[in-house]
PAMARMAR-558688 format. One line per field, with one value per atom (N, C-alpha, C): residue number from 1; x, y, z; residue in three letters. Coordinates in steps of 0.2 Angstrom, whole numbers. Layout:
<nodes>
num = [NUM/...]
px = [X/...]
py = [Y/...]
pz = [Z/...]
residu = [ALA/...]
</nodes>
This chain:
<nodes>
num = [1/1/1/2/2/2/3/3/3/4/4/4/5/5/5/6/6/6/7/7/7/8/8/8/9/9/9/10/10/10/11/11/11/12/12/12/13/13/13/14/14/14/15/15/15/16/16/16/17/17/17/18/18/18/19/19/19/20/20/20/21/21/21/22/22/22/23/23/23/24/24/24/25/25/25/26/26/26/27/27/27/28/28/28/29/29/29/30/30/30/31/31/31/32/32/32/33/33/33/34/34/34/35/35/35/36/36/36/37/37/37/38/38/38/39/39/39/40/40/40/41/41/41/42/42/42/43/43/43/44/44/44/45/45/45/46/46/46/47/47/47/48/48/48/49/49/49/50/50/50/51/51/51/52/52/52/53/53/53/54/54/54/55/55/55/56/56/56/57/57/57/58/58/58/59/59/59/60/60/60/61/61/61/62/62/62/63/63/63/64/64/64/65/65/65/66/66/66/67/67/67/68/68/68/69/69/69/70/70/70/71/71/71/72/72/72/73/73/73/74/74/74/75/75/75/76/76/76/77/77/77/78/78/78/79/79/79/80/80/80/81/81/81/82/82/82/83/83/83/84/84/84/85/85/85/86/86/86/87/87/87/88/88/88/89/89/89/90/90/90/91/91/91/92/92/92/93/93/93/94/94/94/95/95/95/96/96/96/97/97/97/98/98/98/99/99/99/100/100/100/101/101/101/102/102/102/103/103/103/104/104/104/105/105/105/106/106/106/107/107/107/108/108/108/109/109/109/110/110/110/111/111/111/112/112/112/113/113/113/114/114/114/115/115/115/116/116/116/117/117/117/118/118/118/119/119/119/120/120/120/121/121/121/122/122/122/123/123/123/124/124/124/125/125/125/126/126/126/127/127/127/128/128/128/129/129/129/130/130/130/131/131/131/132/132/132/133/133/133/134/134/134/135/135/135/136/136/136/137/137/137/138/138/138/139/139/139/140/140/140/141/141/141/142/142/142/143/143/143/144/144/144/145/145/145/146/146/146/147/147/147/148/148/148/149/149/149/150/150/150/151/151/151/152/152/152/153/153/153/154/154/154/155/155/155/156/156/156/157/157/157/158/158/158/159/159/159/160/160/160/161/161/161/162/162/162/163/163/163/164/164/164/165/165/165/166/166/166/167/167/167/168/168/168/169/169/169/170/170/170/171/171/171/172/172/172/173/173/173/174/174/174/175/175/175/176/176/176/177/177/177/178/178/178/179/179/179/180/180/180/181/181/181/182/182/182/183/183/183/184/184/184/185/185/185/186/186/186/187/187/187/188/188/188/189/189/189/190/190/190/191/191/191/192/192/192/193/193/193/194/194/194/195/195/195/196/196/196/197/197/197/198/198/198/199/199/199/200/200/200/201/201/201/202/202/202/203/203/203/204/204/204/205/205/205/206/206/206/207/207/207/208/208/208/209/209/209/210/210/210/211/211/211/212/212/212/213/213/213/214/214/214/215/215/215/216/216/216/217/217/217/218/218/218/219/219/219/220/220/220/221/221/221/222/222/222/223/223/223/224/224/224/225/225/225/226/226/226/227/227/227/228/228/228/229/229/229/230/230/230/231/231/231/232/232/232/233/233/233/234/234/234/235/235/235/236/236/236/237/237/237/238/238/238/239/239/239/240/240/240/241/241/241/242/242/242/243/243/243/244/244/244/245/245/245/246/246/246/247/247/247/248/248/248/249/249/249/250/250/250/251/251/251/252/252/252/253/253/253/254/254/254/255/255/255/256/256/256/257/257/257/258/258/258/259/259/259/260/260/260/261/261/261/262/262/262/263/263/263/264/264/264/265/265/265/266/266/266/267/267/267/268/268/268/269/269/269/270/270/270/271/271/271/272/272/272/273/273/273/274/274/274/275/275/275/276/276/276/277/277/277/278/278/278/279/279/279/280/280/280/281/281/281/282/282/282/283/283/283/284/284/284/285/285/285/286/286/286/287/287/287/288/288/288/289/289/289/290/290/290/291/291/291/292/292/292/293/293/293/294/294/294/295/295/295/296/296/296/297/297/297/298/298/298/299/299/299/300/300/300/301/301/301/302/302/302/303/303/303/304/304/304/305/305/305/306/306/306/307/307/307/308/308/308/309/309/309/310/310/310/311/311/311/312/312/312/313/313/313/314/314/314/315/315/315/316/316/316/317/317/317/318/318/318/319/319/319/320/320/320/321/321/321/322/322/322/323/323/323/324/324/324/325/325/325/326/326/326/327/327/327/328/328/328/329/329/329/330/330/330/331/331/331/332/332/332/333/333/333/334/334/334/335/335/335/336/336/336/337/337/337/338/338/338/339/339/339/340/340/340/341/341/341/342/342/342/343/343/343/344/344/344/345/345/345]
px = [4/0/4/3/7/4/8/5/8/4/6/5/10/9/4/0/-5/-2/-5/-1/-2/3/2/1/4/2/2/-3/-4/-4/-3/-4/-11/-12/-19/-22/-29/-33/-39/-40/-46/-51/-57/-62/-67/-69/-74/-71/-71/-68/-71/-67/-69/-70/-69/-70/-63/-63/-57/-53/-47/-43/-44/-45/-46/-39/-38/-31/-32/-37/-38/-35/-37/-34/-40/-46/-51/-53/-54/-56/-51/-45/-40/-37/-39/-36/-42/-40/-45/-47/-54/-57/-54/-52/-49/-42/-39/-31/-29/-25/-23/-17/-18/-13/-9/-12/-8/-10/-5/-6/-11/-16/-21/-18/-20/-17/-22/-28/-33/-38/-41/-47/-53/-57/-63/-68/-73/-78/-81/-83/-86/-93/-96/-103/-108/-113/-118/-122/-123/-127/-134/-138/-145/-149/-153/-157/-154/-147/-143/-142/-143/-141/-134/-131/-124/-120/-124/-121/-122/-126/-127/-125/-126/-125/-131/-137/-143/-147/-152/-157/-162/-164/-168/-175/-180/-187/-190/-187/-189/-182/-181/-175/-174/-179/-178/-175/-175/-171/-164/-161/-154/-151/-155/-153/-154/-157/-158/-151/-151/-145/-145/-139/-139/-140/-142/-144/-139/-135/-131/-133/-135/-138/-134/-132/-128/-133/-132/-136/-133/-136/-133/-132/-127/-125/-124/-126/-125/-131/-131/-136/-143/-142/-148/-151/-147/-150/-152/-151/-153/-160/-164/-163/-164/-160/-161/-166/-169/-174/-171/-173/-171/-165/-160/-153/-153/-158/-158/-160/-162/-163/-158/-153/-147/-143/-141/-136/-129/-127/-120/-120/-116/-116/-108/-106/-99/-100/-96/-95/-89/-90/-84/-83/-77/-76/-77/-81/-81/-78/-79/-76/-78/-74/-76/-75/-73/-72/-78/-84/-90/-90/-95/-96/-102/-102/-108/-108/-114/-115/-117/-114/-115/-119/-125/-129/-131/-130/-131/-137/-142/-148/-149/-150/-151/-156/-155/-160/-167/-167/-173/-173/-179/-180/-185/-183/-187/-191/-197/-202/-199/-195/-192/-185/-181/-174/-171/-167/-164/-163/-160/-160/-154/-156/-151/-147/-140/-136/-131/-126/-122/-116/-114/-109/-102/-97/-90/-86/-80/-76/-74/-74/-73/-78/-84/-89/-87/-83/-81/-78/-74/-72/-77/-82/-87/-92/-94/-98/-95/-89/-85/-86/-86/-86/-93/-98/-105/-108/-104/-106/-112/-111/-117/-123/-121/-127/-131/-137/-141/-138/-137/-134/-139/-141/-146/-142/-142/-138/-141/-140/-143/-139/-133/-129/-122/-118/-111/-109/-103/-100/-99/-98/-97/-92/-86/-80/-82/-84/-86/-92/-97/-102/-101/-96/-94/-90/-86/-82/-87/-92/-96/-101/-103/-107/-104/-97/-93/-92/-94/-94/-99/-98/-103/-109/-113/-119/-125/-131/-137/-139/-138/-139/-146/-148/-155/-155/-150/-149/-155/-155/-160/-159/-153/-152/-155/-157/-160/-167/-169/-175/-180/-186/-191/-194/-191/-194/-191/-191/-189/-194/-194/-199/-195/-199/-196/-200/-197/-200/-202/-208/-210/-208/-206/-204/-196/-193/-185/-183/-177/-175/-173/-173/-171/-164/-162/-156/-155/-159/-159/-165/-169/-176/-177/-172/-173/-174/-179/-181/-183/-182/-184/-186/-189/-192/-187/-184/-179/-183/-189/-192/-194/-196/-198/-191/-186/-179/-178/-179/-177/-182/-188/-193/-191/-188/-186/-180/-175/-170/-172/-177/-179/-182/-186/-190/-185/-179/-174/-170/-170/-166/-159/-158/-151/-149/-142/-140/-138/-132/-130/-131/-130/-131/-124/-125/-119/-115/-109/-105/-104/-104/-102/-96/-97/-91/-87/-90/-86/-87/-83/-83/-88/-92/-96/-95/-95/-94/-100/-98/-103/-101/-104/-102/-95/-93/-86/-81/-83/-78/-78/-73/-73/-68/-68/-63/-56/-51/-44/-42/-36/-34/-32/-31/-29/-34/-41/-46/-46/-48/-48/-54/-57/-63/-63/-69/-70/-77/-78/-85/-87/-82/-83/-77/-78/-73/-76/-71/-73/-69/-72/-69/-69/-63/-63/-62/-67/-67/-66/-63/-62/-67/-73/-79/-84/-83/-88/-84/-86/-84/-89/-88/-93/-91/-95/-94/-99/-96/-100/-99/-104/-104/-108/-104/-107/-113/-118/-124/-125/-123/-124/-131/-136/-143/-145/-143/-145/-139/-133/-127/-126/-127/-126/-122/-118/-115/-120/-120/-125/-121/-124/-120/-122/-117/-118/-114/-117/-113/-114/-108/-108/-110/-110/-111/-119/-123/-130/-131/-136/-137/-140/-137/-139/-145/-151/-157/-159/-163/-166/-173/-176/-182/-188/-187/-192/-190/-185/-183/-179/-177/-173/-165/-162/-154/-151/-146/-143/-139/-139/-135/-132/-127/-124/-121/-121/-118/-110/-108/-101/-99/-94/-91/-84/-82/-75/-72/-67/-63/-57/-58/-52/-48/-42/-37/-35/-37/-36/-32/-29/-26/-31/-30/-34/-30/-32/-29/-34/-31/-36/-38/-44/-46/-45/-43/-42/-47/-53/-59/-59/-62/-63/-71/-74/-81/-82/-88/-90/-87/-86/-83/-76/-73/-65/-62/-66/-63/-61/-56/-54/-59/-60/-64/-59/-60/-55/-58/-53/-54/-51/-55/-53/-50/-44/-41/-42/-49/-50/-48/-42/-39/-32/-30/-23/-23/-20/-20/-19/-21/-20/-22/-21/-24/-31/-34/-41/-42/-48/-50/-57/-58/-65/-68/-73/-77/-83/-83/-88/-89/-95/-97/-93/-93/-90/-82/-79/-72/-69/-63/-59/-53/-53/-47/-43/-37/-33/-32/-33/-32/-29/-28/-26/-31/-33/-38/-34/-36/-33/-39/-38/-43/-39/-38/-33/-35/-41/-43/-50/-52/-58/-64/-64/-69/-69/-64/-63/-67/-68/-71/-65/-65/-60/-59/-54/-53/-50/-51/-49/-46/-39/-35/-31/-29/-24/-17/-12/-5/-3/-6/-4/-8/-12/-16/-22/-25/-31/-37/-42/-48/-51/-54/-57/-65/-68/-75/-79/-84/-88/-95/-99/-105/-110/-114/-120/-124/-125/-129/-127/-129/-128/-121/-117/-110/-109/-106/-104/-96/-94/-87/-85/-81/-79/-72/-73/-67/-64/-58/-56/-49/-47/-40/-36/-30/-25/-24/-24/-26/-33/-37/-44/-47/-44/-48/-45/-50/-49/-53/-49/-53/-56]
py = [-6/0/6/11/17/22/26/31/37/42/49/54/58/63/68/70/75/81/84/90/96/100/105/112/111/117/114/114/111/116/122/127/130/136/139/136/135/133/137/141/146/142/140/136/140/146/150/157/159/165/171/175/181/179/173/171/170/170/169/163/163/157/152/146/140/137/137/135/129/126/120/114/108/102/98/97/92/93/99/100/99/97/96/89/85/78/73/67/62/59/59/56/50/45/39/39/44/44/43/38/36/41/45/50/48/42/40/32/28/21/19/15/13/9/10/6/0/1/-4/-5/-10/-11/-7/-5/-1/-6/-3/-8/-12/-18/-23/-21/-23/-21/-23/-19/-20/-26/-30/-36/-34/-38/-37/-34/-29/-26/-21/-20/-15/-9/-3/3/4/5/6/12/17/23/24/19/19/12/7/0/-2/2/0/-4/-8/-12/-7/-8/-4/-7/-3/-5/-7/-4/-6/-8/-14/-16/-14/-12/-9/-2/1/8/7/1/1/2/1/1/8/13/19/23/29/33/37/39/44/51/55/62/66/70/75/82/85/92/97/103/108/112/112/116/121/127/133/131/134/133/140/145/152/153/158/160/161/164/166/159/154/148/143/144/139/142/137/130/127/122/118/113/112/107/100/95/88/85/89/87/81/81/75/69/69/62/60/64/62/56/52/46/49/54/56/63/67/74/76/80/83/90/93/100/103/107/110/118/120/127/131/136/140/147/152/158/162/166/170/166/160/155/152/153/150/143/139/132/131/126/123/116/113/106/103/97/93/87/87/82/76/70/64/60/60/57/50/45/38/34/32/28/32/39/43/48/50/56/61/65/70/74/76/80/87/90/96/96/98/99/106/109/116/120/126/130/127/126/124/129/128/133/131/135/134/128/126/121/124/120/122/116/118/112/107/109/104/98/100/94/89/90/85/79/79/73/70/73/70/67/70/67/61/61/56/49/49/43/40/43/41/37/36/33/36/41/44/46/51/53/58/59/65/71/77/83/88/91/96/102/107/113/119/125/131/134/131/134/135/139/141/146/149/153/149/153/149/144/146/141/135/136/130/126/130/126/122/124/120/114/115/109/104/106/101/98/101/98/93/93/88/81/81/75/70/64/59/60/64/66/66/65/67/74/79/86/88/88/91/98/102/108/113/118/124/127/127/131/128/121/118/115/115/111/117/115/119/116/111/107/110/117/120/125/127/132/137/143/148/148/147/147/154/156/162/165/160/162/162/162/163/169/172/177/175/180/179/176/172/169/163/163/157/154/154/152/146/144/139/132/129/122/117/111/106/99/95/88/83/80/74/68/67/61/62/68/70/69/72/71/64/60/52/50/52/49/52/58/61/56/55/51/44/41/35/35/40/41/42/45/46/40/35/30/31/36/38/37/37/36/29/29/22/21/15/13/15/19/21/15/15/10/12/7/8/13/17/22/20/16/14/7/4/-2/-1/-6/-5/-11/-9/-13/-18/-24/-30/-33/-38/-41/-44/-46/-49/-44/-37/-32/-26/-25/-20/-14/-9/-3/-6/-3/-4/-2/-5/-4/3/7/14/18/16/20/23/29/32/35/36/39/46/49/56/58/63/66/72/75/81/84/87/90/96/100/106/106/108/109/117/120/127/129/132/135/142/146/153/157/156/160/157/150/147/141/140/134/129/123/117/113/111/107/101/95/89/86/84/81/74/69/63/62/59/58/51/48/41/39/43/41/39/42/41/37/37/34/38/45/49/55/58/64/70/75/80/87/90/96/102/106/114/118/123/128/135/138/145/146/140/141/139/137/136/129/125/119/120/115/116/112/115/111/112/107/107/111/111/114/111/105/102/103/107/109/103/98/93/94/93/94/89/92/87/82/76/71/66/63/58/52/46/40/41/44/45/52/55/61/60/61/60/67/69/75/73/75/74/81/80/86/86/92/93/99/100/106/110/116/120/123/124/128/133/139/144/141/142/140/146/151/157/162/160/164/168/174/178/180/180/181/189/191/198/202/198/202/202/199/199/193/188/182/177/173/168/162/159/153/147/143/138/131/127/120/116/112/108/101/99/94/87/85/78/73/72/68/67/60/59/56/59/56/61/60/64/61/65/63/64/60/60/58/59/57/54/48/45/45/49/49/45/39/34/31/29/26/29/35/39/38/36/36/39/40/43/39/38/34/39/40/44/39/41/37/41/37/40/39/45/44/44/40/39/39/43/43/43/37/37/41/42/45/49/53/57/52/47/42/37/36/31/33/28/29/30/34/35/29/27/22/26/23/26/20/21/15/18/13/13/14/15/15/9/3/-3/-4/0/-1/-4/-5/-9/-4/-5/-1/-1/5/6/5/1/0/5/8/13/10/14/12/13/8/9/15/19/25/31/37/43/45/47/50/57/61/68/67/70/71/78/81/87/88/92/93/99/99/104/106/112/114/113/112/111/117/117/111/111/105/105/104/100/97/100/102/104/100/96/92/95]
pz = [0/0/0/-5/-5/0/4/8/7/6/4/10/11/17/16/21/20/18/13/10/15/16/20/16/10/5/-2/-5/-11/-17/-16/-21/-21/-24/-24/-30/-29/-35/-35/-40/-41/-44/-40/-42/-46/-44/-48/-49/-55/-57/-53/-50/-46/-39/-37/-30/-27/-20/-16/-18/-18/-20/-14/-16/-11/-9/-3/-1/4/4/9/6/9/7/4/7/6/-1/-4/-11/-16/-14/-19/-20/-16/-16/-18/-21/-22/-15/-15/-8/-6/-11/-9/-8/-8/-8/0/1/7/9/15/17/23/26/32/33/35/35/40/39/44/49/56/61/63/61/63/57/57/52/55/50/52/55/59/62/57/59/55/54/48/47/53/53/59/58/64/63/61/59/57/62/61/66/71/69/74/70/73/70/69/63/62/65/67/70/77/80/87/91/87/90/94/93/97/92/95/91/88/82/78/79/80/81/74/69/62/58/57/54/47/43/37/37/42/43/41/43/43/36/31/24/21/24/21/22/18/19/25/28/33/30/35/33/37/34/38/37/42/42/46/43/46/50/57/61/65/66/69/76/79/86/90/87/91/95/99/103/100/94/90/87/86/83/88/94/99/102/105/105/98/96/90/90/85/84/81/85/82/84/87/88/93/98/102/99/93/90/85/84/80/83/78/80/82/78/79/77/81/80/80/75/75/77/81/82/79/75/71/72/73/73/67/67/61/62/57/58/64/67/73/79/79/85/87/83/85/82/84/82/78/74/71/71/71/72/65/64/58/61/61/65/60/62/57/60/56/57/53/56/53/56/63/66/66/67/68/62/61/56/58/62/65/60/62/58/57/62/61/64/59/61/59/63/61/68/67/60/56/50/45/42/42/40/35/33/27/28/23/23/23/25/24/21/19/16/21/28/33/32/30/29/25/20/15/18/23/27/31/33/37/32/27/22/19/18/14/18/24/28/28/26/27/21/15/9/6/3/-1/3/8/12/9/12/11/14/11/14/14/20/21/23/19/21/17/20/17/11/10/4/6/3/5/0/1/-4/-10/-16/-22/-22/-19/-19/-15/-9/-5/-8/-10/-13/-19/-23/-29/-27/-22/-19/-16/-12/-9/-14/-19/-24/-28/-28/-32/-28/-21/-17/-19/-16/-17/-12/-13/-9/-12/-9/-11/-9/-14/-12/-12/-6/-5/-1/-3/0/-2/2/1/-5/-8/-14/-20/-20/-26/-24/-18/-16/-12/-12/-9/-3/0/5/12/12/18/20/27/29/33/35/39/45/51/57/59/61/62/69/74/80/81/75/76/71/73/69/63/58/51/51/46/45/50/55/60/60/55/55/50/46/41/44/43/45/40/41/36/40/36/39/37/42/40/37/39/36/29/27/21/16/19/15/14/19/18/12/12/7/0/0/-7/-10/-5/-7/-10/-6/-8/-15/-16/-22/-28/-27/-32/-33/-28/-28/-27/-22/-21/-14/-13/-6/-4/0/2/9/12/19/22/28/31/35/35/38/46/50/57/58/62/64/70/74/80/82/86/89/96/97/103/108/115/120/121/123/124/131/133/139/139/133/132/130/129/127/132/136/141/139/143/142/143/140/141/148/150/157/158/153/153/155/155/156/164/165/171/173/179/180/178/176/174/175/178/180/176/174/170/166/160/157/152/150/146/139/134/128/126/125/124/117/114/108/109/104/105/108/105/107/112/113/118/121/127/131/132/130/130/136/140/146/146/148/149/156/159/165/165/169/169/174/171/176/177/183/184/184/185/185/178/173/166/162/165/161/155/156/150/152/147/148/146/151/150/148/143/139/142/143/145/140/138/134/136/136/139/146/150/157/159/154/155/151/154/151/144/139/132/131/130/129/122/120/113/113/107/106/111/113/117/125/126/133/136/132/135/134/140/140/135/131/126/130/128/132/127/129/124/128/125/129/129/123/122/120/122/119/117/111/109/107/110/108/104/98/93/92/94/93/85/82/75/73/68/65/61/60/56/51/45/40/37/34/31/24/23/16/11/13/9/9/12/12/18/18/24/24/30/30/30/31/30/36/42/48/48/42/42/45/47/50/45/47/43/43/37/36/36/42/43/40/38/37/42/45/51/48/49/46/50/49/52/46/45/40/42/42/44/51/56/63/68/74/80/86/92/98/99/104/105/112/115/121/121/123/123/130/131/137/136/140/140/147/149/155/161/161/167/167/162/161/155/155/149/147/141/138/133/133/128/123/116/111/105/100/93/88/85/79/73/68/62/57/52/46/40/37/31/25/24/18/19/15/16/16/12/12/17/21/26/32/36/43/48/52/57/62/64/70/76/82/88/92/93/95/101/105/111/108/112/110/106/108/104/99/96/90/91/97/98/98/94/94/101/103/109/108/111/110/115/112/116/118/122/124/118/117/112/114/109/110/106/107/104/105/100/101/98/102/100/99/93/92/91/96/96/92/86/82/85/89/93/92/91/90/97/96/102/106/113/117/118/117/117/124/128/134/141/145/152/156/161/165/171]
residu = [MET/MET/MET/SER/SER/SER/VAL/VAL/VAL/ASP/ASP/ASP/PRO/PRO/PRO/LEU/LEU/LEU/PRO/PRO/PRO/SER/SER/SER/SER/SER/SER/MET/MET/MET/GLY/GLY/GLY/ALA/ALA/ALA/VAL/VAL/VAL/ARG/ARG/ARG/VAL/VAL/VAL/VAL/VAL/VAL/SER/SER/SER/GLY/GLY/GLY/GLU/GLU/GLU/PRO/PRO/PRO/THR/THR/THR/TYR/TYR/TYR/ARG/ARG/ARG/GLY/GLY/GLY/VAL/VAL/VAL/PHE/PHE/PHE/GLY/GLY/GLY/GLN/GLN/GLN/ILE/ILE/ILE/ASP/ASP/ASP/PRO/PRO/PRO/ASP/ASP/ASP/ARG/ARG/ARG/ILE/ILE/ILE/VAL/VAL/VAL/VAL/VAL/VAL/ALA/ALA/ALA/PRO/PRO/PRO/VAL/VAL/VAL/ALA/ALA/ALA/LEU/LEU/LEU/PRO/PRO/PRO/PRO/PRO/PRO/ALA/ALA/ALA/PRO/PRO/PRO/ALA/ALA/ALA/ALA/ALA/ALA/ALA/ALA/ALA/GLY/GLY/GLY/ILE/ILE/ILE/ALA/ALA/ALA/PRO/PRO/PRO/LEU/LEU/LEU/THR/THR/THR/GLY/GLY/GLY/LEU/LEU/LEU/PRO/PRO/PRO/LEU/LEU/LEU/SER/SER/SER/ASP/ASP/ASP/PRO/PRO/PRO/SER/SER/SER/VAL/VAL/VAL/ALA/ALA/ALA/ALA/ALA/ALA/ARG/ARG/ARG/PRO/PRO/PRO/ALA/ALA/ALA/LEU/LEU/LEU/LEU/LEU/LEU/ALA/ALA/ALA/LYS/LYS/LYS/ILE/ILE/ILE/ASP/ASP/ASP/ASN/ASN/ASN/THR/THR/THR/GLY/GLY/GLY/LYS/LYS/LYS/GLY/GLY/GLY/ARG/ARG/ARG/PRO/PRO/PRO/GLN/GLN/GLN/ALA/ALA/ALA/GLY/GLY/GLY/ILE/ILE/ILE/GLY/GLY/GLY/GLN/GLN/GLN/ALA/ALA/ALA/ASP/ASP/ASP/LEU/LEU/LEU/VAL/VAL/VAL/TYR/TYR/TYR/GLU/GLU/GLU/GLU/GLU/GLU/GLN/GLN/GLN/ILE/ILE/ILE/GLU/GLU/GLU/GLY/GLY/GLY/GLY/GLY/GLY/PHE/PHE/PHE/THR/THR/THR/ARG/ARG/ARG/LEU/LEU/LEU/ALA/ALA/ALA/ALA/ALA/ALA/VAL/VAL/VAL/PHE/PHE/PHE/HIS/HIS/HIS/SER/SER/SER/ASN/ASN/ASN/ALA/ALA/ALA/PRO/PRO/PRO/ASP/ASP/ASP/VAL/VAL/VAL/ILE/ILE/ILE/GLY/GLY/GLY/PRO/PRO/PRO/VAL/VAL/VAL/ARG/ARG/ARG/SER/SER/SER/GLY/GLY/GLY/ARG/ARG/ARG/SER/SER/SER/THR/THR/THR/ASP/ASP/ASP/ILE/ILE/ILE/SER/SER/SER/LEU/LEU/LEU/LEU/LEU/LEU/GLY/GLY/GLY/SER/SER/SER/LEU/LEU/LEU/ASN/ASN/ASN/ASP/ASP/ASP/PRO/PRO/PRO/ILE/ILE/ILE/PHE/PHE/PHE/VAL/VAL/VAL/TRP/TRP/TRP/SER/SER/SER/GLY/GLY/GLY/ALA/ALA/ALA/ASN/ASN/ASN/LYS/LYS/LYS/VAL/VAL/VAL/HIS/HIS/HIS/GLY/GLY/GLY/THR/THR/THR/LEU/LEU/LEU/LEU/LEU/LEU/ARG/ARG/ARG/ARG/ARG/ARG/GLN/GLN/GLN/ASN/ASN/ASN/ILE/ILE/ILE/VAL/VAL/VAL/ASP/ASP/ASP/LEU/LEU/LEU/GLY/GLY/GLY/ALA/ALA/ALA/ALA/ALA/ALA/THR/THR/THR/ARG/ARG/ARG/ASP/ASP/ASP/GLU/GLU/GLU/TYR/TYR/TYR/THR/THR/THR/ARG/ARG/ARG/ALA/ALA/ALA/LYS/LYS/LYS/ASP/ASP/ASP/ARG/ARG/ARG/PRO/PRO/PRO/GLY/GLY/GLY/THR/THR/THR/TYR/TYR/TYR/ASP/ASP/ASP/LEU/LEU/LEU/MET/MET/MET/THR/THR/THR/ASP/ASP/ASP/ALA/ALA/ALA/ALA/ALA/ALA/ASN/ASN/ASN/MET/MET/MET/GLN/GLN/GLN/ALA/ALA/ALA/ILE/ILE/ILE/ALA/ALA/ALA/GLU/GLU/GLU/LYS/LYS/LYS/LEU/LEU/LEU/GLY/GLY/GLY/ARG/ARG/ARG/GLY/GLY/GLY/GLY/GLY/GLY/THR/THR/THR/PRO/PRO/PRO/PRO/PRO/PRO/PRO/PRO/PRO/HIS/HIS/HIS/PHE/PHE/PHE/GLU/GLU/GLU/TYR/TYR/TYR/ARG/ARG/ARG/THR/THR/THR/ASP/ASP/ASP/LEU/LEU/LEU/ILE/ILE/ILE/SER/SER/SER/LEU/LEU/LEU/PRO/PRO/PRO/ALA/ALA/ALA/SER/SER/SER/ALA/ALA/ALA/THR/THR/THR/PRO/PRO/PRO/ALA/ALA/ALA/THR/THR/THR/SER/SER/SER/PHE/PHE/PHE/SER/SER/SER/VAL/VAL/VAL/ASN/ASN/ASN/PHE/PHE/PHE/PRO/PRO/PRO/SER/SER/SER/VAL/VAL/VAL/THR/THR/THR/VAL/VAL/VAL/SER/SER/SER/TRP/TRP/TRP/GLU/GLU/GLU/TRP/TRP/TRP/ASP/ASP/ASP/PRO/PRO/PRO/SER/SER/SER/THR/THR/THR/SER/SER/SER/LYS/LYS/LYS/TRP/TRP/TRP/LEU/LEU/LEU/ARG/ARG/ARG/THR/THR/THR/GLN/GLN/GLN/GLY/GLY/GLY/GLY/GLY/GLY/THR/THR/THR/PRO/PRO/PRO/HIS/HIS/HIS/VAL/VAL/VAL/ASP/ASP/ASP/ALA/ALA/ALA/ASP/ASP/ASP/GLY/GLY/GLY/VAL/VAL/VAL/GLN/GLN/GLN/VAL/VAL/VAL/ALA/ALA/ALA/ALA/ALA/ALA/ALA/ALA/ALA/ASN/ASN/ASN/VAL/VAL/VAL/ILE/ILE/ILE/VAL/VAL/VAL/ALA/ALA/ALA/GLU/GLU/GLU/ILE/ILE/ILE/ASP/ASP/ASP/GLN/GLN/GLN/ILE/ILE/ILE/SER/SER/SER/THR/THR/THR/GLY/GLY/GLY/ALA/ALA/ALA/ILE/ILE/ILE/ASP/ASP/ASP/VAL/VAL/VAL/ALA/ALA/ALA/GLY/GLY/GLY/SER/SER/SER/THR/THR/THR/VAL/VAL/VAL/TRP/TRP/TRP/GLU/GLU/GLU/GLU/GLU/GLU/GLN/GLN/GLN/PHE/PHE/PHE/LEU/LEU/LEU/GLY/GLY/GLY/THR/THR/THR/GLY/GLY/GLY/ARG/ARG/ARG/ALA/ALA/ALA/TRP/TRP/TRP/ILE/ILE/ILE/PHE/PHE/PHE/THR/THR/THR/ASP/ASP/ASP/GLY/GLY/GLY/GLN/GLN/GLN/VAL/VAL/VAL/VAL/VAL/VAL/GLU/GLU/GLU/VAL/VAL/VAL/THR/THR/THR/TRP/TRP/TRP/THR/THR/THR/LYS/LYS/LYS/PRO/PRO/PRO/SER/SER/SER/ILE/ILE/ILE/ASN/ASN/ASN/SER/SER/SER/VAL/VAL/VAL/ALA/ALA/ALA/THR/THR/THR/TRP/TRP/TRP/THR/THR/THR/THR/THR/THR/ALA/ALA/ALA/ASP/ASP/ASP/GLY/GLY/GLY/VAL/VAL/VAL/PRO/PRO/PRO/VAL/VAL/VAL/ALA/ALA/ALA/ILE/ILE/ILE/THR/THR/THR/PRO/PRO/PRO/GLY/GLY/GLY/VAL/VAL/VAL/THR/THR/THR/TRP/TRP/TRP/VAL/VAL/VAL/GLU/GLU/GLU/LEU/LEU/LEU/ALA/ALA/ALA/PRO/PRO/PRO/SER/SER/SER/PRO/PRO/PRO/PRO/PRO/PRO/VAL/VAL/VAL/ARG/ARG/ARG/GLY/GLY/GLY]
</nodes>
């Protein structure tokens, strides 16, 4: 197997005439190009009747074959409380310009009638979409450069720029009011005959698989983004991590505090895409490709691991120092893509 180094500078590529020069990585390399040697095999296919992105039994086994839906969801004060995020199987939190964060919520087991507020895509999303095997992409659009790059990916593009299955919530401020129906989006993809089944993204613990000896007790931790601090606290009564943002409980539109069975903090590098937003802030691309440090918080414990994502289209693995994958708790997982140093205990 040939292994190529992750390009640190690949030269400028002007994607659209008159637009800023794109200087990121994800839009310039083949999605199947191996940039780092894999240290472990990806998780095995899910057993019949098991949700591939949570490891939990499905009430309707036919759901397993449908595509995943990745929706870009606002995470600023004006966008909260978000609708539907409590029903996501997997949520990535990524830093955007100004030091704020945005959510890439992946729905598969569930398809809520209302999700949002839906916001724009970034080139960071290319690596997330690539691992989901031709997923549905729900987004409000993007600048011309990033929009062009995203539409080149293997996705079912059901974004607001080309579809009319979106509504404006009257009780939300403009720009933060775009909502859609995940169940309807799944039905559209089925009618089009588009989308692939997502592969499992994690190994899951069973009675025969336990946490490694390096696991240590953890009751709370924080992730520091430039414009917001996110905290998670272990709740033994529910066996979940409860999320706080900016010092207050992070609740969804139903008033339920955001909770996860697992929270993974992946330390990543950032590079400038060459774009600047209207406020003069750099638009970053978060390099969730290659390898780096990570911390898995699960079952009231933490394990330091190495994340490895060999290519844009591959699933990341999470391994101990000796290359053994760490199995997590079946259930919802949040992945914090955080610049260094990301974790405060």
